[in-house]
Structure formats: C-alpha cells, structure tokens
C-alpha positions as CSV (number, residue, x, y, z in Angstrom):
1,M,210.0,-107.3,-96.4
2,A,208.0,-110.1,-98.0
3,P,206.4,-109.3,-101.4
4,A,202.6,-108.8,-101.4
5,M,200.5,-111.8,-102.5
6,P,197.7,-111.2,-105.1
7,E,195.0,-111.9,-102.6
8,D,196.4,-109.1,-100.4
9,D,195.4,-106.6,-103.1
10,P,191.9,-105.3,-102.3
11,A,190.8,-105.3,-105.9
12,V,191.9,-108.9,-106.4
13,A,190.2,-109.9,-103.2
14,V,186.9,-108.5,-104.4
15,Q,187.1,-110.4,-107.7
16,L,188.0,-113.6,-105.9
17,A,185.0,-113.3,-103.6
18,L,182.7,-112.8,-106.6
19,I,184.1,-115.9,-108.3
20,Q,183.7,-118.0,-105.1
21,N,180.1,-116.8,-104.7
22,Q,179.3,-117.8,-108.3
23,L,181.0,-121.1,-107.9
24,A,178.9,-121.8,-104.8
25,Q,175.7,-120.9,-106.7
26,L,176.6,-123.3,-109.6
27,T,177.4,-126.1,-107.2
28,D,174.0,-125.6,-105.6
29,E,172.2,-125.7,-109.0
30,V,174.0,-128.8,-110.0
31,A,173.0,-130.5,-106.7
32,K,169.3,-129.6,-107.3
33,L,169.5,-131.0,-110.9
34,R,170.9,-134.2,-109.6
35,E,168.1,-134.5,-107.0
36,A,165.5,-133.8,-109.7
37,R,166.9,-136.5,-112.0
38,A,167.0,-139.1,-109.1
39,A,163.4,-138.4,-108.0
40,P,160.4,-140.3,-109.6
41,L,158.4,-138.3,-112.2
42,R,155.2,-136.8,-110.8
43,V,152.7,-135.1,-113.1
44,P,150.5,-132.5,-111.4
45,V,146.8,-133.1,-112.2
46,S,145.4,-130.0,-110.6
47,E,146.5,-126.7,-109.1
48,A,145.6,-128.1,-105.7
49,G,148.5,-130.6,-106.0
50,D,148.8,-134.3,-107.0
51,L,145.6,-136.2,-106.7
52,P,145.0,-140.0,-106.9
53,L,143.6,-141.3,-110.2
54,D,139.9,-142.1,-109.9
55,E,139.5,-145.1,-112.2
56,A,135.7,-145.3,-111.8
57,A,135.3,-141.6,-112.8
58,L,137.6,-142.1,-115.7
59,T,135.7,-145.2,-116.9
60,A,132.4,-143.4,-116.6
61,A,133.7,-140.4,-118.6
62,L,135.0,-142.6,-121.4
63,E,131.7,-144.5,-121.5
64,R,129.8,-141.1,-121.8
65,V,132.1,-140.1,-124.7
66,E,131.6,-143.5,-126.4
67,A,127.8,-143.3,-125.9
68,T,127.7,-139.8,-127.4
69,R,129.7,-141.0,-130.4
70,A,127.4,-144.0,-130.8
71,A,124.2,-141.8,-130.6
72,K,125.6,-139.4,-133.2
73,R,126.4,-142.4,-135.5
74,L,122.9,-143.9,-135.1
75,A,121.3,-140.5,-135.7
76,G,122.9,-140.4,-139.1
77,L,121.4,-143.7,-140.2
78,T,118.2,-144.1,-142.1
79,D,115.2,-146.0,-140.6
80,Q,116.0,-149.1,-142.8
81,Q,119.7,-148.9,-141.9
82,L,118.9,-148.9,-138.2
83,L,116.6,-151.9,-138.7
84,D,119.3,-153.8,-140.7
85,E,121.9,-153.1,-138.0
86,A,119.6,-154.4,-135.3
87,R,119.0,-157.6,-137.3
88,R,122.7,-158.0,-137.8
89,L,123.5,-157.7,-134.0
90,R,120.4,-159.4,-132.6
91,Q,122.0,-162.9,-132.1
92,K,125.3,-161.8,-130.6
93,D,124.5,-158.6,-128.9
94,P,120.8,-158.2,-127.7
95,I,121.7,-155.2,-125.6
96,S,123.1,-153.1,-128.5
97,T,120.1,-154.3,-130.6
98,Q,117.7,-152.9,-128.0
99,T,119.6,-149.6,-128.0
100,I,119.4,-149.3,-131.8
101,L,115.8,-150.2,-132.0
102,G,115.0,-147.8,-129.1
103,T,116.6,-145.0,-131.3
104,L,114.5,-146.1,-134.3
105,L,111.2,-146.2,-132.3
106,E,111.8,-142.6,-131.1
107,R,111.2,-141.5,-134.7
108,Q,108.0,-140.9,-136.6
109,L,107.5,-144.2,-138.4
110,E,105.1,-145.7,-140.8
111,P,103.0,-148.5,-139.2
112,S,104.8,-151.2,-141.2
113,M,108.2,-150.0,-140.1
114,R,107.1,-149.6,-136.5
115,S,105.7,-153.1,-136.5
116,K,109.0,-154.4,-137.8
117,A,111.0,-152.5,-135.2
118,L,108.7,-153.6,-132.3
119,A,109.0,-157.2,-133.5
120,Q,112.8,-157.1,-133.6
121,L,112.8,-155.5,-130.1
122,G,110.6,-158.2,-128.8
123,V,112.9,-160.9,-130.2
124,A,115.9,-159.0,-128.6
125,H,114.2,-159.0,-125.2
126,R,113.4,-162.8,-125.5
127,R,117.1,-163.4,-126.3
128,G,118.0,-161.2,-123.3
129,G,115.7,-163.3,-121.1
130,D,112.9,-160.8,-120.5
131,L,110.0,-162.9,-121.7
132,A,107.3,-160.7,-120.3
133,K,108.6,-157.7,-122.1
134,S,109.1,-159.7,-125.2
135,E,105.5,-160.9,-125.2
136,Q,104.2,-157.3,-124.7
137,L,106.2,-155.9,-127.6
138,L,105.4,-158.8,-130.0
139,F,101.7,-158.6,-129.2
140,E,101.8,-154.8,-129.9
141,A,103.7,-155.4,-133.2
142,S,101.2,-158.1,-134.3
143,Q,98.3,-155.9,-133.6
144,L,99.9,-153.0,-135.4
145,G,100.8,-155.1,-138.4
146,G,97.4,-156.9,-138.6
147,V,97.1,-159.4,-141.4
148,T,100.1,-158.1,-143.3
149,D,103.5,-159.8,-143.6
150,E,104.8,-157.7,-140.7
151,G,101.9,-158.6,-138.5
152,A,102.1,-162.3,-139.3
153,Y,105.9,-162.3,-138.6
154,A,105.3,-160.6,-135.3
155,S,102.6,-163.3,-134.5
156,Y,105.1,-166.1,-135.4
157,Q,107.7,-164.6,-133.0
158,L,104.9,-164.1,-130.4
159,A,104.1,-167.8,-130.5
160,L,107.8,-168.6,-129.8
161,T,107.8,-166.3,-126.8
162,V,104.6,-167.6,-125.4
163,S,105.9,-171.1,-125.7
164,A,109.1,-170.1,-123.9
165,R,106.9,-168.8,-121.1
166,G,105.5,-172.3,-120.7
167,D,102.1,-172.1,-122.5
168,P,102.4,-174.3,-125.7
169,V,98.6,-174.5,-126.1
170,R,98.2,-170.7,-126.5
171,A,101.3,-170.6,-128.5
172,L,100.0,-173.2,-130.9
173,A,96.8,-171.2,-131.4
174,I,98.8,-168.1,-132.3
175,A,101.1,-170.1,-134.7
176,D,98.0,-171.6,-136.4
177,T,96.7,-168.1,-137.4
178,V,100.0,-167.6,-139.3
179,A,100.1,-171.0,-140.9
180,Q,96.5,-170.6,-142.1
181,N,97.0,-167.2,-143.7
182,R,97.3,-167.6,-147.4
183,E,97.6,-163.9,-148.1
184,I,101.1,-163.5,-146.6
185,D,104.5,-164.1,-148.0
186,T,105.5,-167.8,-148.3
187,W,108.6,-167.3,-146.2
188,V,106.5,-166.0,-143.3
189,R,103.8,-168.6,-143.6
190,M,106.5,-171.4,-143.8
191,H,107.8,-170.2,-140.4
192,G,104.3,-170.2,-139.0
193,E,103.7,-173.8,-140.3
194,W,107.0,-174.9,-138.8
195,A,106.1,-173.3,-135.4
196,K,102.7,-174.9,-135.5
197,A,104.2,-178.4,-136.2
198,T,106.8,-178.1,-133.4
199,L,104.2,-176.8,-131.0
200,T,101.9,-179.6,-131.9
201,E,104.6,-182.0,-130.8
202,E,105.2,-179.9,-127.7
203,T,101.5,-180.3,-126.7
204,G,101.9,-184.1,-126.9
205,D,100.2,-184.8,-130.3
206,V,103.0,-186.7,-131.8
207,V,101.0,-188.3,-134.6
208,S,99.8,-185.0,-136.0
209,A,103.3,-183.5,-135.5
210,R,104.9,-186.2,-137.5
211,A,102.4,-185.8,-140.4
212,Q,103.1,-182.0,-140.4
213,Y,106.8,-182.5,-140.5
214,E,106.5,-184.9,-143.4
215,R,104.3,-182.5,-145.3
216,L,106.6,-179.6,-144.7
217,L,109.6,-181.6,-145.8
218,A,107.9,-182.6,-149.0
219,E,106.7,-179.0,-149.7
220,Y,109.9,-177.1,-148.9
221,G,112.7,-179.7,-149.0
222,G,113.5,-179.2,-152.6
223,D,114.6,-175.6,-152.1
224,K,118.2,-175.2,-151.1
225,Q,117.5,-171.9,-149.3
226,H,115.4,-173.8,-146.8
227,Q,118.2,-176.2,-145.8
228,W,117.9,-175.2,-142.2
229,L,114.3,-176.3,-142.3
230,V,115.2,-179.6,-143.9
231,N,117.9,-180.3,-141.3
232,D,115.6,-179.4,-138.4
233,L,112.6,-181.5,-139.7
234,T,114.9,-184.5,-140.5
235,K,116.2,-184.5,-136.9
236,R,112.7,-184.2,-135.4
237,L,111.4,-187.1,-137.6
238,D,114.3,-189.2,-136.5
239,T,113.5,-188.8,-132.9
240,L,109.8,-189.7,-133.5
241,R,110.6,-193.0,-135.3
C-alpha cells in the first residue's frame, strides 16, 4: 500500500486551499497596482466626474480676484496718494489711471482736489483717444477750479484737447486766458504761454509765434528745471528760420 501524501490529509488540504486563495488575491492586487501605475494621472474636479478645464472661466475668476485686491489697496490710500499714483501712471497706463481717478472721484472731495482729479482724468481720456470725454471733463475741472491754479491748469489741458479735436482758434483763446493770468503760479502760467505760442503758430501766424518763442526762451531759458521748454522752443525756432 502506498504511503498517504500530505495533500491527501483533509486538514492539510484545507490549509492548502486557503493559501492558494490568498495567493490568488495577492496576484489580483498586484495586477491592479500595475495597471494604476501605467495609467495617466487624472485628477477629479467634481463629484460628477472629470470635467474639461474652462480657461475663460478661470481667467475671469482670476481677474475678479485681482480686481478685488486692487480695489482694497486703492481704498487704503489717501486722496493725495491716489492722485499721485494716477499722475505716475498716466503716460504709460491711461486705463489704470482712469480706474484710480474714478475711485478718487467717488469720495467726498474739496473743490480743489476734485478739480485736480477731473483734470487728470481728462488728460487720461485724451491719451486714451477719447477726446470728447476729455474735453467734457477738463471743462468741468476748469469751471470748478475757476481762476485758481487748479482751474488754470485744467484750462491749459483743455486747450490741448480742443486743439487735438481740430479747433486751434478756440484752443488759442482758452490758452490765452491762462497766459494772461498773473495771479496763478508761474509754472502753470508758463505752460499757458507755451500753449498760446504753439497754437499761434498752428493758426498760421508764424511771425507772432516766433516772437513769442523768443520771449519765452529769454524769460525761462536760464532755469535748468525748464530744460524741456528750452529744447522744444529751440527746435520750433529752427524750423521757422
């Protein structure tokens, strides 16, 4: 009679079946892990399943966050700080300048500060190409400022905008009011005189324009802080000779 093999023992057979079952489970788990490692990574974005990324919506959301941050930053600045920031940006970023000045003008302001803000906003609109809006704002600023430095500065800028709109005669009349005002700051009056002289040439009166250029050069040419004026007048005189 042949000796009994271990697997013929019922107890051993049960243990062997359990081991084989566990080995099958482990083999299945290893196969699943291998599949997971080979598959591309997918990140669920909602309980509903994977959704395509909406770039437009994401951009809009980021812009809203940035706008909120900017609004909070501007709200923490004083009136003068807002005006200074607008002046700093007006040449390179007229759109941001308009936003800053809009924030400033929403506040309760003294007439002089409101006139300054309106004038800067008018300049920003001119740089942005909206001449009609620029003229409207600068006229309002000039009326609010009256015969003060603020009003005269707004009138000077108004003359430039009116000229840009193709009406040098009316622009010349506006600039003349600034040039003739002896009660305002010299810096503002000098700009008015320069605008008057250049607009005189623009209207075709070259003889009078030349005389005004020469007078301005003699009066302000010795001050180094007016070097821009000296350079501009020198070039203009050269073209008239």
